[in-house]
SEVO-498467 format. One record per residue: residue in three letters; x, y, z of N, C-alpha, C in turn. Coordinates in steps of 0.05 Angstrom, whole numbers, plus 32768, in hexadecimal, padded with zeros to 4 digits. Each point is the difference from the previous one (the first is absolute). Layout:
BEGIN
AlaXYZXYZXYZ/...
//
This chain:
BEGIN
Met80117FE880007FEF80188000801280198000/Val7FF980137FEF800F80197FFE7FFA80128017/Asp8014800C800B7FFC801380167FF180197FF5/Asp7FEB8008800E7FEF80167FF78010801B7FFE/Gln80158002800F800F801A7FFF800D80057FE5/Tyr80027FEB7FEF800D80037FE67FED80027FE9/Arg7FE7800580057FEC80027FEA7FF4801C8001/Gly7FF380077FEA7FF180197FFF7FE37FFB8008/Ile7FEE800C7FF27FE47FFC80067FF77FE47FFA/Leu800B7FF57FEA7FF77FE57FF880137FEA8009/Thr7FF67FE9800780107FE9800580087FF47FE4/Glu80147FEF800080087FF37FE77FE87FF17FF4/Arg7FF17FF280107FE97FF17FF67FEB80137FF3/Glu7FFB8017800E7FED80137FF4800A800B7FE6/Arg801A80047FFE800B800A7FE77FFC7FEC7FE9/Glu80047FE680067FFC7FEB7FEC7FE380007FF8/Ile7FED800180137FE47FFF7FF97FF780187FF0/Ile8009801880077FF880187FF2800C80017FE4/Arg80187FF57FFD800D7FFE7FE67FF37FEB7FEE/Gly7FEF7FEF800C7FF47FEB7FF080127FE87FFD/Glu80157FFE801180137FEA7FFE7FF87FE88011/Ala7FEB800280107FF77FEA80117FE47FF87FF8/Glu7FFC7FE680007FE67FF67FF97FEF7FFF801A/Val7FEE801380017FEE800180187FE480067FF5/Ser7FEC7FFB80117FE480057FF87FFC801E7FFF/Glu7FEC80087FF17FF9801C7FFF7FF7800A801B/Asn7FF37FEF80107FF88008801B801980068011/Tyr80157FF07FFE80188004800F800E801A7FF7/Arg800180037FE5800C80197FF57FF28018800A/Tyr7FE67FFF80027FF08017800A80088005801D/Arg80037FEB801080078004801D801C800C8002/Val80127FF87FEF801B800C80007FFF801E7FFA/Val7FF180077FEB7FFD801C7FF97FF380108017/Ser7FED7FF4800D7FF3800D8017801480058017/Arg80117FEC8005801580038015801380167FF8/Val800880027FE7801280157FF77FF3801B8004/Arg7FE780037FFA7FF28019800480008008801E/Thr7FFC7FED801180018006801D801C80098008/Lys80147FF47FF5801B800880068005801D7FF7/Met7FF580077FE88004801B7FF67FF280148012/Glu7FE97FF9800B7FF280128013801280048019/Asn800D7FEB8009801280028017801880127FFA/Val800880017FE7801780127FF97FF8801D8006/Gly7FE780067FFC7FF6801C800680068007801D/Glu7FFA7FEE801280068005801D801E80028004/Asp800F7FEF7FF3801D80028003800B801B7FF7/Val7FF5800A7FEA8008801A7FF57FFA80168015/Glu7FE97FFE800C7FF98014801580147FFF8017/Ile80077FE8800980137FFD8016801B800B7FF8/Leu80097FFA7FE8801A800A7FF77FFF801F7FFE/Ser7FEA800B7FF67FFF801D7FFD8001800E801A/Glu7FF67FF380158000800C801B801A7FFC800F/Asn80107FEC7FF780177FF88010801A7FFE7FF1/Arg80007FFA7FE680197FFC7FF17FFD80097FE4/Asp8002801A7FFC7FFE800B7FE580157FF57FED/Asp80177FF9800A80157FF57FEF7FF77FE57FF4/Leu7FF47FEF80117FF77FE67FF57FE880037FEE/Leu7FEF801480067FE980057FEE800A80097FE5/Glu801480117FFF800B80097FE7800C7FE87FF0/Glu800E7FEE800E800B7FE97FF37FEA7FEE7FF4/Leu7FEA7FFD800F7FE97FF17FF67FF5800C7FE7/Arg7FFC801B80017FF5800E7FE980127FFC7FE7/Glu801A8001800480137FFD7FEA7FFD7FE47FF3/Val7FFD7FEC80117FFD7FE47FF67FE57FFC7FF2/Val7FEB800A800C7FE57FFB7FF67FFA80117FE8/Cys800B80187FFF7FF880137FEB801580047FEA/Glu80167FF08001801580057FED7FF87FFC7FE3/Asp7FED7FEF7FFA7FF87FFB7FE47FE7800F7FF8/Ser7FF5801180127FE7800C7FFA8002801B7FF2/Ala801980097FFB8004801A7FF37FFB7FFF7FE2/
//
């Protein structure tokens, strides 16, 4: 099992499923997508905490997340 500290929002298995590399039922794929959406909602809370306590880390996060959006 991969240590969670070395992954981003997605687990390796979620990445495989979302890429379409894993044979899973549509129901399971839907559940994975739902879990990812929940994680994204939690990122919002993390951003708030960083903005209140660690502007430097918040800026690093913005650079990583927004680097391709220009």
